[in-house]
Structures are given as C-alpha cells and as structure tokens.
C-alpha positions as CSV (number, residue, x, y, z in Angstrom):
1,X,3.5,-2.9,22.2
2,X,2.2,-6.4,22.4
3,X,3.7,-9.8,23.2
4,X,1.9,-12.7,21.5
5,X,2.9,-16.1,23.1
6,X,4.2,-18.9,20.9
7,X,1.7,-21.7,20.0
8,X,4.4,-24.3,20.6
9,X,4.7,-25.8,24.1
10,X,8.4,-25.6,23.7
11,X,9.1,-22.4,21.9
12,X,12.5,-21.2,20.7
13,X,14.2,-18.7,23.1
14,X,14.7,-16.0,20.5
15,X,11.4,-14.2,19.7
16,X,10.6,-12.4,16.4
17,X,9.9,-8.6,16.4
18,X,7.7,-7.1,13.7
19,X,8.2,-3.8,11.8
20,X,5.1,-2.6,10.0
21,X,4.9,-0.7,6.7
22,X,3.7,2.7,5.8
23,X,5.3,4.6,7.4
24,X,2.2,5.3,9.4
25,X,0.4,2.0,9.4
26,X,-0.7,0.7,12.7
27,X,1.3,-2.4,13.6
28,X,-1.2,-3.6,16.3
29,X,-3.9,-4.1,13.7
30,X,-1.5,-6.3,11.7
31,X,-1.4,-8.9,14.5
32,X,-4.2,-11.1,13.0
33,X,-2.3,-11.3,9.7
34,X,1.0,-12.2,11.5
35,X,-0.7,-14.9,13.6
36,X,-2.5,-16.4,10.6
37,X,0.9,-16.4,8.8
38,X,2.4,-18.5,11.6
39,X,4.8,-15.9,13.0
40,X,4.2,-17.1,16.6
41,X,4.1,-20.8,15.8
42,X,7.4,-21.6,17.3
43,X,8.5,-18.4,19.1
44,X,7.0,-15.4,20.8
45,X,5.9,-12.5,18.5
46,X,6.6,-9.0,19.6
47,X,4.8,-6.1,17.9
48,X,5.5,-2.4,18.7
49,X,3.7,0.6,17.3
50,X,6.3,2.8,15.6
51,X,6.6,6.3,17.1
52,X,3.8,8.6,16.2
53,X,1.3,5.8,15.4
54,X,-2.1,4.9,16.8
55,X,-2.0,4.2,20.6
56,X,1.3,6.3,20.9
57,X,1.7,9.6,22.6
58,X,1.9,11.8,20.8
59,X,-0.1,10.3,17.9
60,X,0.7,11.8,14.5
61,X,-2.7,10.9,13.0
62,X,-4.1,13.6,10.7
63,X,-8.0,13.4,10.7
64,X,-7.8,16.4,8.4
65,X,-6.1,14.3,5.7
66,X,-8.4,11.4,6.2
67,X,-11.4,13.6,5.6
68,X,-9.7,15.0,2.5
69,X,-9.1,11.4,1.2
70,X,-12.8,10.6,1.6
71,X,-13.7,13.8,-0.4
72,X,-11.0,13.2,-3.0
73,X,-12.8,10.3,-4.7
74,X,-15.1,13.0,-6.2
75,X,-12.3,15.0,-7.6
76,X,-9.8,14.5,-10.3
77,X,-6.7,12.7,-9.0
78,X,-4.4,15.4,-10.2
79,X,-6.9,18.3,-10.2
80,X,-6.0,21.7,-8.9
81,X,-8.9,21.6,-6.5
82,X,-7.6,18.3,-5.1
83,X,-4.1,19.8,-4.5
84,X,-5.6,22.9,-2.8
85,X,-7.7,20.9,-0.4
86,X,-4.9,18.4,0.4
87,X,-2.5,21.2,1.2
88,X,-5.1,22.9,3.4
89,X,-5.5,19.6,5.3
90,X,-1.8,19.1,5.6
91,X,-1.3,22.7,6.9
92,X,-4.1,22.2,9.5
93,X,-2.6,19.0,10.7
94,X,0.9,20.4,11.0
95,X,-0.4,23.5,12.8
96,X,-2.3,21.4,15.3
97,X,0.6,19.0,16.0
98,X,3.2,21.7,16.4
99,X,0.9,23.8,18.6
100,X,0.7,20.8,20.9
101,X,4.5,20.8,21.1
102,X,5.3,17.9,18.7
103,X,8.8,18.1,17.2
104,X,8.1,16.7,13.7
105,X,11.8,16.3,13.0
106,X,12.0,13.6,15.7
107,X,9.9,11.2,13.6
108,X,12.4,9.6,11.2
109,X,13.9,6.1,10.5
110,X,17.0,6.7,12.6
111,X,15.0,7.4,15.7
112,X,12.5,4.7,14.8
113,X,15.4,2.1,14.7
114,X,16.8,3.3,18.0
115,X,13.4,2.7,19.6
116,X,13.5,-1.0,18.6
117,X,17.1,-1.2,19.9
118,X,15.9,0.3,23.2
119,X,12.9,-2.1,23.3
120,X,15.1,-5.2,23.1
121,X,17.1,-3.9,26.0
122,X,14.1,-2.9,28.0
123,X,12.6,-6.4,27.6
124,X,15.8,-8.0,28.6
125,X,16.0,-10.1,25.4
126,X,19.5,-11.2,24.6
127,X,18.8,-12.0,21.0
128,X,15.8,-11.8,18.6
129,X,14.8,-12.1,15.0
130,X,13.5,-9.2,12.9
131,X,10.7,-9.3,10.3
132,X,9.6,-6.2,8.4
133,X,7.7,-5.5,5.3
134,X,7.5,-2.4,2.9
135,X,8.7,0.6,4.9
136,X,9.3,-1.9,7.7
137,X,12.0,-3.5,5.5
138,X,13.7,0.0,5.2
139,X,13.4,0.3,9.0
140,X,14.8,-3.3,9.5
141,X,17.8,-2.6,7.3
142,X,18.5,0.7,9.1
143,X,18.2,-1.1,12.4
144,X,20.6,-3.8,11.3
145,X,23.1,-1.2,10.1
146,X,23.0,1.0,13.2
147,X,22.2,-1.5,15.9
148,X,23.4,-5.0,14.9
149,X,23.9,-6.2,18.4
150,X,21.3,-8.8,19.5
151,X,20.0,-9.5,16.0
152,X,20.0,-13.3,15.2
153,X,18.4,-13.0,11.7
154,X,16.5,-10.5,9.6
155,X,13.6,-11.2,7.2
156,X,12.5,-8.4,4.9
157,X,9.4,-8.6,2.7
158,X,8.6,-6.2,-0.2
159,X,11.8,-4.3,-0.1
160,X,12.3,-0.5,0.1
161,X,16.1,-0.2,0.1
162,X,17.2,2.8,2.2
163,X,20.0,3.7,-0.2
164,X,17.7,4.2,-3.3
165,X,14.2,5.1,-2.0
166,X,13.3,8.5,-3.3
167,X,10.1,9.9,-4.7
168,X,11.1,9.4,-8.4
169,X,12.1,5.8,-7.6
170,X,8.4,4.9,-7.2
171,X,7.8,5.1,-10.9
172,X,10.1,2.3,-11.8
173,X,8.5,0.0,-9.2
174,X,5.0,0.8,-10.5
175,X,6.1,0.0,-14.1
176,X,7.8,-3.2,-13.1
177,X,4.8,-4.6,-11.2
178,X,2.4,-3.7,-14.0
179,X,4.6,-5.2,-16.7
180,X,4.9,-8.4,-14.7
181,X,1.1,-8.7,-14.3
182,X,0.7,-8.3,-18.1
183,X,3.5,-10.7,-18.8
184,X,1.9,-13.3,-16.6
185,X,-1.3,-12.9,-18.5
186,X,0.5,-13.3,-21.8
187,X,2.0,-16.6,-20.4
188,X,-1.5,-18.1,-19.8
189,X,-3.1,-19.0,-23.1
190,X,-6.7,-18.3,-22.0
191,X,-5.7,-14.8,-20.7
192,X,-3.5,-14.0,-23.7
193,X,-6.3,-15.0,-26.2
194,X,-8.9,-12.9,-24.3
195,X,-6.7,-9.9,-23.6
196,X,-4.1,-9.9,-26.4
197,X,-2.6,-6.4,-25.8
198,X,-2.9,-5.2,-22.3
199,X,-0.1,-2.6,-22.4
200,X,-1.9,-0.9,-25.3
201,X,-5.3,-1.1,-23.5
202,X,-3.8,0.5,-20.4
203,X,-2.1,3.3,-22.4
204,X,-5.3,4.0,-24.3
205,X,-7.5,4.1,-21.2
206,X,-5.1,6.3,-19.2
207,X,-5.0,8.8,-22.1
208,X,-8.7,8.7,-22.6
209,X,-9.7,9.1,-19.0
210,X,-7.2,11.9,-18.4
211,X,-8.7,13.8,-21.4
212,X,-12.3,13.0,-20.5
213,X,-12.7,11.9,-16.9
214,X,-15.8,9.9,-16.0
215,X,-18.0,11.3,-13.2
216,X,-20.3,8.6,-11.7
217,X,-22.5,8.0,-8.7
218,X,-21.1,4.7,-7.2
219,X,-22.1,2.7,-4.2
220,X,-19.0,1.8,-2.1
221,X,-18.2,-1.9,-1.8
222,X,-19.5,-2.0,1.7
223,X,-22.8,-0.5,0.8
224,X,-24.5,2.8,1.7
225,X,-25.4,5.8,-0.3
226,X,-23.9,6.3,-3.8
227,X,-21.0,8.8,-3.8
228,X,-19.7,11.1,-6.5
229,X,-16.7,9.3,-8.0
230,X,-14.3,10.7,-10.6
231,X,-12.2,8.3,-12.6
232,X,-9.4,9.9,-14.5
233,X,-6.0,8.6,-15.8
234,X,-4.2,9.2,-12.5
235,X,-6.9,7.5,-10.5
236,X,-6.8,4.5,-12.8
237,X,-3.0,4.1,-12.4
238,X,-3.2,4.4,-8.6
239,X,-5.9,1.9,-8.3
240,X,-3.8,-0.6,-10.2
241,X,-0.7,0.2,-8.1
242,X,-2.9,-0.3,-5.0
243,X,-4.2,-3.7,-6.3
244,X,-7.8,-2.6,-6.3
245,X,-9.1,-4.6,-8.2
246,X,-6.8,-7.6,-7.3
247,X,-4.1,-8.5,-9.9
248,X,-6.1,-11.5,-11.2
249,X,-9.0,-9.2,-12.0
250,X,-7.0,-6.3,-13.6
251,X,-7.0,-7.6,-17.2
252,X,-10.8,-8.2,-17.0
253,X,-11.3,-4.8,-15.4
254,X,-9.3,-3.1,-18.2
255,X,-11.2,-4.9,-20.9
256,X,-14.5,-3.9,-19.4
257,X,-13.4,-0.3,-19.1
258,X,-12.3,-0.2,-22.7
259,X,-15.8,-1.4,-23.7
260,X,-17.7,1.2,-21.6
261,X,-18.0,-0.7,-18.3
262,X,-15.9,1.1,-15.6
263,X,-17.7,-0.6,-12.7
264,X,-14.7,-2.5,-11.2
265,X,-12.4,0.5,-11.1
266,X,-15.2,2.9,-10.2
267,X,-16.2,0.9,-7.2
268,X,-12.6,0.5,-6.1
269,X,-12.3,4.3,-6.3
270,X,-15.5,4.8,-4.4
271,X,-14.2,2.6,-1.6
272,X,-11.9,5.5,-0.6
273,X,-15.0,7.5,0.4
274,X,-15.1,5.4,3.6
275,X,-12.1,6.3,5.8
276,X,-11.1,5.2,9.3
277,X,-10.6,8.8,10.5
278,X,-7.7,9.2,12.9
279,X,-6.1,5.8,12.5
280,X,-3.3,6.2,10.0
281,X,-0.3,8.3,11.1
282,X,0.0,10.6,8.1
283,X,2.3,12.8,10.2
284,X,4.9,10.0,10.4
285,X,4.4,9.4,6.6
286,X,5.2,13.1,5.8
287,X,8.1,13.4,8.2
288,X,9.8,10.3,6.6
289,X,8.8,11.1,3.0
290,X,9.8,14.8,3.3
291,X,13.0,14.2,5.3
292,X,14.3,11.1,3.6
293,X,12.7,10.5,0.2
294,X,12.1,14.0,-1.3
295,X,15.4,15.8,-0.7
296,X,17.8,16.0,-3.6
297,X,15.1,15.7,-6.3
298,X,12.4,17.9,-7.6
299,X,9.0,17.8,-9.3
300,X,10.8,17.8,-12.7
301,X,12.7,14.7,-11.6
302,X,9.4,13.0,-10.8
303,X,8.1,13.9,-14.2
304,X,11.2,12.6,-16.0
305,X,11.0,9.3,-14.1
306,X,7.4,9.0,-15.0
307,X,8.1,9.6,-18.7
308,X,10.8,7.0,-18.6
309,X,8.4,4.5,-17.0
310,X,5.4,5.1,-19.1
311,X,6.4,6.9,-22.4
312,X,3.6,8.9,-24.0
313,X,1.3,9.2,-21.0
314,X,-0.1,12.6,-20.2
315,X,2.2,14.8,-18.1
316,X,-0.6,15.5,-15.7
317,X,-0.5,11.8,-14.7
318,X,3.2,11.5,-14.7
319,X,3.8,14.6,-12.5
320,X,2.3,12.9,-9.5
321,X,4.2,10.1,-7.7
322,X,2.0,7.0,-7.4
323,X,0.3,6.8,-4.0
324,X,1.8,10.2,-2.9
325,X,0.2,13.0,-5.0
326,X,1.4,16.6,-4.6
327,X,4.2,15.4,-2.2
328,X,6.6,18.2,-3.0
329,X,4.1,20.9,-2.2
330,X,3.1,18.9,0.9
331,X,6.8,18.8,2.0
332,X,7.0,22.5,1.5
333,X,4.4,22.8,4.2
334,X,5.6,20.0,6.4
335,X,9.1,21.5,6.6
336,X,11.4,18.9,8.3
337,X,15.2,18.8,8.0
338,X,16.9,17.0,5.1
339,X,18.0,13.6,6.4
340,X,18.9,12.0,3.0
341,X,22.7,11.8,3.7
342,X,22.1,10.0,7.0
343,X,19.4,7.6,5.6
344,X,20.5,6.8,2.0
345,X,23.1,4.3,3.1
346,X,23.4,0.7,2.1
347,X,23.3,-1.9,4.8
348,X,26.3,-4.2,4.6
349,X,26.1,-7.2,7.0
350,X,26.8,-10.9,7.4
351,X,23.8,-11.5,9.7
352,X,21.6,-14.2,8.1
353,X,18.9,-12.5,6.0
354,X,15.9,-13.6,4.0
355,X,14.8,-11.3,1.2
356,X,11.3,-11.9,-0.1
357,X,9.6,-10.2,-3.1
358,X,6.5,-10.7,-5.1
359,X,6.6,-10.4,-8.9
360,X,3.3,-8.4,-9.0
361,X,4.4,-5.8,-6.5
362,X,3.8,-2.4,-8.1
363,X,4.7,-0.4,-4.9
364,X,8.2,-1.9,-4.3
365,X,9.4,-3.5,-7.4
366,X,10.9,-7.0,-7.0
367,X,14.1,-6.3,-8.9
368,X,15.3,-3.8,-6.2
369,X,15.9,-6.7,-3.8
370,X,19.0,-7.8,-5.8
371,X,21.1,-4.8,-4.7
372,X,20.1,-5.2,-1.1
373,X,20.9,-8.9,-1.1
374,X,24.3,-8.3,-2.7
375,X,25.3,-6.3,0.4
376,X,24.0,-9.0,2.8
377,X,26.5,-11.8,2.5
378,X,24.4,-14.3,4.5
379,X,21.2,-13.7,2.5
380,X,18.8,-15.9,0.8
381,X,16.6,-14.3,-1.9
382,X,13.1,-15.6,-2.7
383,X,11.0,-14.3,-5.6
384,X,7.3,-15.4,-5.3
385,X,5.4,-15.4,-8.6
386,X,2.0,-13.8,-8.8
387,X,2.0,-12.1,-5.4
388,X,1.9,-8.4,-4.8
389,X,2.8,-6.2,-1.9
390,X,3.4,-7.8,1.5
391,X,4.1,-11.4,0.3
392,X,4.0,-13.6,3.5
393,X,0.3,-13.2,4.4
394,X,-0.7,-14.0,0.8
395,X,1.5,-17.0,0.2
396,X,1.5,-20.3,2.1
397,X,4.8,-21.1,0.4
398,X,6.4,-17.8,1.6
399,X,5.1,-18.6,5.1
400,X,6.9,-22.0,5.0
401,X,10.1,-20.4,3.8
402,X,10.0,-17.8,6.5
403,X,9.3,-20.5,9.2
404,X,12.2,-22.5,7.9
405,X,14.5,-19.5,7.9
406,X,13.7,-18.6,11.5
407,X,14.4,-22.2,12.4
408,X,17.6,-22.4,10.3
409,X,18.7,-18.9,9.2
410,X,21.7,-20.2,7.2
411,X,19.7,-22.9,5.3
412,X,16.0,-22.1,4.8
413,X,13.9,-24.5,2.7
414,X,12.9,-22.6,-0.4
415,X,11.9,-25.6,-2.5
416,X,8.2,-24.8,-2.6
417,X,8.9,-21.7,-4.7
418,X,10.2,-23.7,-7.6
419,X,6.8,-24.9,-8.8
420,X,4.8,-21.7,-8.1
421,X,3.0,-20.0,-10.9
422,X,0.5,-17.1,-10.8
423,X,-3.1,-18.1,-10.3
424,X,-5.3,-18.0,-13.4
425,X,-6.6,-14.6,-14.4
426,X,-10.3,-13.8,-14.5
427,X,-11.7,-14.5,-18.0
428,X,-14.9,-12.6,-18.9
429,X,-17.2,-13.6,-21.8
430,X,-16.7,-11.8,-25.0
C-alpha cells in the first residue's frame, strides 16, 4: 500500500482510500491518474493493492494468459483455436498457483472488503472516505454493506452493482454505451450528416467481418515489426467496448471500415500483441468472475442476452461475453465455490454517497446507477455526457464534483454538469 500526502498545508483529517477496477488491475499504477485528478489535493490519499495483485504475496498474475492475449490478435476472437489456447493457458496458471499452495477460493469480494476494513484499523484512522471505480465500485458497495463503521462518505464511479452483475448483464451495458455514442453523433449536425446511419453500419460490418474475417499484417501503435492481426465481428465489438479507438473516433473508424479501410480498428487490435507480462492479476479476475458473476446462469443465457441487445447479429459473436470470451469454460477449469448468494446483495445505506457515470460507458452502462442510488438515501447522482469508463480522470467537471463532495458530502456542487456536452466527433472527408 501507499500513502500519498495531501498537497494542502492544512489537509482534512479524513483521508480518501482508493479501490481499483478489474478485478485484477494494479492500484499502485493508478496513482498518477489519481494525483492528476486531485484526489490528494486536500486530504491524504491511501492506495492498497487488492489481494492477489502485483506486489502482493501471493501474486495471482497469469503470465500464461498474458502470452495467450498477445497471440490472440492473430486468431479469430471467437475461434475454436482461440478457445483451446486460452483454456490451456488458464489450466497452466491454475495448476501453478495451486501447486504453490494458493487457495483460489480466498480471492473474492467479501475477503477483499475485509482487507480494507482491517487496513483502516491497522493505520489507526478513525474515519475515512472511499473512492472506487468499475469493480472498485462493486467492492466499495460491498465494503459499505459489510463494514460501515469508520466510513464518512463513499464515491463510486462507473458502477458495477453487486446485486445485478452477472456475465449476461454485460450485454445490456455494451448496447447502452454504443447506443449513446451513436445518439450523440446524431445530435451533432456535422456528425449526423457525415454518418447518417451508424447502427446500420455497425450491424453490417459485424456481420460482414464475422462471415469473412480480415487477416492483415499490422504495425502496433508503439511501432515494431508488423504482426498478424485478425479482425472479425467479435473483435470489432470488443474494440468498441474497450474504446479503442476513442469514442470521438468510432463513427469515422466505422465509416472507413465500411469503405475498405480497416486501419483504425486493425491497429487497435494489433496493440494487444504487446502485453505487460505478469502485471495483471488474471487469477483474481477469474476467482471473482467464476465465484460471483457466472453462477446461476449458463452459456445459453449469455447468448439470449446478446440476442436481446443486438438482434440479428451472428450467434458466434453473441455467445461470447464482451471482454470475457469463453468465460464459462474458463470457470469450469478455475473451479471456485459459488458465492452468488453472498455477493448479489444490494447495499442499503444512509452514508453520503456520490454516484458517477459516463454516458459513453460500454462496460458498465450508466443506467444501472439508478438502482444503486435508490438504495443509498444520502446519494447524489451525476451523469457526465460524452465520457466512457472511469469518469473522474477524463472529466475536469467530475473532478470538481468529487472534490466538492469530499468537502461537503451532503451538498456537493454539481452545477458544472448542466452545460456539458460530448466533444465533437471526428469528421473525415467524403
């Protein structure tokens, strides 16, 4: 863990503790984003790596999966070969970790929340504030529900509600974020005139690429030797969900793709060939996903949710959860206990809360924040137009709102949101 001093000469006595996303993302590497966002302006910032992450012992990194991900850019996203190689990597990682004595069932959100409760006591902090994004919002809500003592205020960003997060749930989030991007384009005359029917263009390109994938030699964005890169329908969707290209460039990239120029998407796909091996804790991801998100549903439920979100798309695309392909076979190998009854519980609290969402978020759809806020009687909800996943580092307005919330949890200043609009989309010549 790390303690980052406040910039202010007279900081507030209650620090803010950060809960990272993922699960499996390294919180320590997020410190520059947090500092740039002003989290330590008026109070100390505390950052702890969640159990199993980089710098922890044991570390649940899976270099085997990192190496697969680098190789996967040259395979169809939902290809049988990709599935076989991924499952081989998952099995190798699991075997290595369990042979070293790691109890994979101990890596879950309940234990994760208890670690933060222990941390506050160990540091002798009477009261602190909590800020978490993505999976960190799920963790923050679980922490608030199970260990409310000592929590002054909670800010959650890009919400993953514990009571509803399942593998099929991800489809509705993806559809919502993409629809909002297209609606924002339609609301800008220049974008609407240049790209008049983006939903149709996307549907057409997903079907075309899934039927006839492109195989290209592409230089990764950082340079180096060209790598074999396969662009099919599943890869196209997942690049959009991951905001590569950025949302402002997605209409242009789709238009170029439809006219025979796949460069933007192909280069974004090729970027995956360069992996930081051994940094991301895939073991924590799988323990949480397989213990908390997968149980109670099946591959057929994923397919049905995909068909509801994107009617008419190929089943080969819709059978794979966005960002988590082949997760049910993975969970069959990972084999951790079902924790859904313990974890899928709403957090009901009167502790002051700030609920922040971005309209372009295709990983954790903005509309899901409403149900969470309804159970938090002291909450303020902020919807930031034109911003995707993890809002605060991308939005000066959201940074101002968060700072005002930490200063006055019951009355944050949200006025800057009223005049916000998505930035102009990239317009390419006809």
